[in-house]
C-alpha positions in Angstrom: 100.5 -52.7 -28.5 102.8 -55.2 -26.8 106.1 -54.9 -25.0 108.3 -57.3 -23.1 109.7 -56.6 -19.6 112.1 -58.7 -17.5 110.0 -60.4 -14.9 112.2 -59.3 -12.0 112.4 -55.6 -13.1 109.8 -54.3 -10.7 110.7 -50.7 -11.5 110.1 -51.1 -15.3 106.9 -53.0 -14.6 105.6 -50.2 -12.5 106.6 -47.6 -15.1 104.7 -49.4 -17.9 101.8 -50.0 -15.6 101.5 -46.3 -15.0 101.5 -45.8 -18.8 98.4 -48.0 -19.2 100.1 -51.3 -19.9 99.2 -54.5 -18.0 100.6 -58.0 -17.9 98.5 -60.2 -20.2 99.7 -63.6 -18.8 102.2 -64.4 -21.5 105.8 -65.1 -20.6 108.9 -66.3 -22.4 112.5 -67.0 -21.5 115.1 -64.7 -22.9 118.6 -66.0 -23.3 121.4 -63.5 -22.8 125.0 -64.7 -23.0 123.9 -68.2 -22.0 121.8 -67.1 -19.1 118.0 -67.5 -19.3 116.0 -64.6 -18.0 112.2 -64.7 -17.8 110.2 -62.0 -19.5 106.5 -61.1 -19.2 104.5 -59.5 -22.0 102.6 -56.3 -21.3 99.7 -55.1 -23.6 97.8 -51.9 -24.1 94.9 -51.0 -26.4 95.7 -48.3 -29.0 93.0 -45.7 -29.3 92.6 -43.3 -32.2 
């Protein structure tokens, strides 16, 4: 499973890290109202 987190949102990054997600090295810029904000992708294996 993947999710995207704002690079500078340390609180959200910690939250998702505690839930078993980890940054996988992918990143993308997100444009919001003409402002570019970097995002990082987090991933977690789904288990049955």
